[in-house]
SERO-4910 file (N, C-alpha, C, O; in steps of 0.05 Angstrom, whole numbers):
BEGIN
 pado doro    nc1    nc2    nc3   cac1   cac2   cac3    cc1    cc2    cc3    oc1    oc2    oc3
  Met    A    645    538    146    673    526    133    683    538    114    668    540     95
  Ser    A    707    549    111    725    561     90    724    543     65    722    519     66
  Val    A    726    558     39    733    550     11    759    540     17    762    520      3
  Ser    A    778    544     29    804    535     34    804    509     56    825    501     64
  Phe    A    782    501     62    784    473     78    801    456     71    820    451     86
  Phe    A    798    445     50    815    423     38    847    436     27    850    454     11
  Ala    A    864    423     39    894    429     27    896    427      0    887    409    -14
  Gly    A    908    449     -9    907    442    -40    885    452    -59    883    449    -83
  Ala    A    870    463    -44    841    471    -58    841    490    -76    851    510    -66
  Tyr    A    833    495   -102    838    518   -120    829    544   -113    841    566   -116
  Gly    A    800    540   -101    793    565    -87    788    591   -101    778    611    -91
  Gly    A    795    589   -127    787    605   -144    808    628   -144    800    650   -153
  Asp    A    834    626   -135    858    644   -133    874    635   -158    892    618   -157
  Ala    A    867    647   -178    884    640   -206    909    654   -206    921    654   -227
  Ser    A    921    669   -183    947    676   -187    968    659   -174    991    666   -177
  Thr    A    962    636   -160    974    621   -151    983    592   -164   1001    577   -157
  Val    A    963    589   -187    962    563   -205    976    568   -229    966    584   -245
  Pro    A   1000    557   -235   1012    558   -262    996    547   -285    979    530   -278
  Ala    A    998    550   -304    982    547   -331    983    518   -331    961    508   -332
  Glu    A   1003    502   -332   1011    472   -334    997    459   -316    995    435   -321
  Thr    A    985    469   -293    977    456   -270    952    435   -279    934    441   -295
  Arg    A    955    409   -266    930    397   -273    910    394   -241    921    393   -219
  Leu    A    889    392   -243    869    394   -216    851    369   -225    847    358   -247
  Glu    A    843    362   -199    826    343   -194    800    348   -179    800    361   -158
  Cys    A    780    339   -188    753    344   -180    755    324   -146    762    301   -141
  Lys    A    744    346   -128    745    331   -101    719    316    -97    716    307    -74
  Ile    A    700    311   -114    676    298   -117    680    269   -126    678    249   -112
  Cys    A    686    272   -154    688    247   -170    715    245   -180    719    226   -195
  Trp    A    734    260   -173    762    252   -185    771    256   -209    794    248   -215
  Tyr    A    756    267   -225    761    279   -254    781    296   -252    783    311   -232
  Val    A    801    295   -275    826    305   -272    825    325   -300    824    316   -323
  Tyr    A    826    356   -292    827    368   -317    855    378   -316    869    391   -300
  Asp    A    860    367   -345    891    368   -355    889    392   -382    879    389   -405
  Pro    A    903    417   -370    901    435   -391    910    428   -418    898    435   -438
  Ser    A    934    412   -417    939    403   -449    922    385   -460    928    380   -483
  Ala    A    905    375   -451    877    358   -466    853    380   -470    839    379   -490
  Gly    A    849    404   -445    827    414   -450    808    401   -443    812    380   -430
  Asp    A    780    411   -448    758    397   -446    736    393   -467    722    412   -473
  Glu    A    733    371   -477    719    377   -495    685    379   -498    671    384   -517
  Val    A    681    372   -473    644    373   -464    641    404   -462    619    412   -469
  Trp    A    659    421   -454    653    454   -448    670    464   -474    674    488   -474
  Gln    A    681    449   -494    692    460   -514    721    482   -512    728    501   -527
  Ala    A    735    472   -487    759    488   -487    780    467   -498    783    443   -493
  Pro    A    796    488   -517    815    475   -532    838    470   -516    842    483   -496
  Pro    A    855    449   -524    880    440   -512    903    468   -510    911    483   -528
  Gly    A    910    467   -482    926    489   -479    915    506   -459    927    524   -447
  Thr    A    885    500   -456    872    525   -435    877    515   -412    871    492   -406
  Ala    A    889    535   -392    896    536   -370    871    531   -347    851    545   -350
  Phe    A    871    514   -328    844    519   -310    833    548   -302    809    555   -304
  Ala    A    854    565   -292    848    593   -291    831    606   -319    814    623   -315
  Gln    A    835    600   -335    826    609   -362    794    596   -365    779    604   -383
  Leu    A    787    580   -351    757    569   -360    741    586   -347    748    594   -325
  Pro    A    716    594   -357    698    612   -348    690    604   -321    692    581   -312
  Glu    A    680    625   -308    671    620   -273    651    600   -277    649    584   -259
  His    A    631    597   -300    613    587   -298    614    554   -304    595    539   -305
  Trp    A    645    547   -309    651    522   -319    646    500   -293    645    506   -270
  Ser    A    644    478   -302    640    459   -281    647    434   -285    647    431   -310
  Cys    A    655    410   -271    663    390   -276    647    370   -294    627    358   -286
  Pro    A    662    367   -322    643    355   -342    631    325   -329    609    316   -337
  Gln    A    644    313   -311    627    288   -299    606    289   -277    586    274   -278
  Cys    A    609    305   -260    591    310   -234    577    332   -229    559    333   -212
  Gly    A    587    356   -250    579    380   -242    591    397   -223    580    419   -224
  Ala    A    608    395   -208    617    408   -190    633    429   -195    649    425   -214
  Ser    A    634    456   -182    647    483   -184    672    482   -184    684    464   -172
  Lys    A    685    506   -200    718    505   -200    731    504   -173    755    499   -170
  Gln    A    711    508   -151    724    514   -123    723    484   -115    734    479    -93
  Asp    A    709    460   -129    720    436   -116    737    423   -126    738    398   -127
  Phe    A    756    439   -138    778    422   -155    803    428   -134    802    450   -122
  Leu    A    829    408   -128    845    409   -116    867    408   -140    864    401   -163
  Leu    A    889    417   -128    919    420   -145    927    392   -142    923    381   -120
  Leu    A    940    377   -164    952    357   -165    982    367   -168    990    384   -183
  Asp    A   1000    349   -145   1023    350   -145   1038    328   -167   1038    304   -161
  Asp    A   1050    335   -190   1058    320   -203   1090    314   -198   1102    298   -211
***
């Protein structure tokens, strides 16, 4: 099964994700909002999802970046 199995999956391709895009964990539904950043990983507000380190994971369930889906706002 490919990484892009889920429609809207991030899949690691930062070139198609606008900096202000919010993404949701497909495991626990945690929403990463760039305007808020991530206190657990000490990512300051304004940090785009694509700028998070590759080893970043969901602060609630530990899912990898590949396990996030783009939100349509």
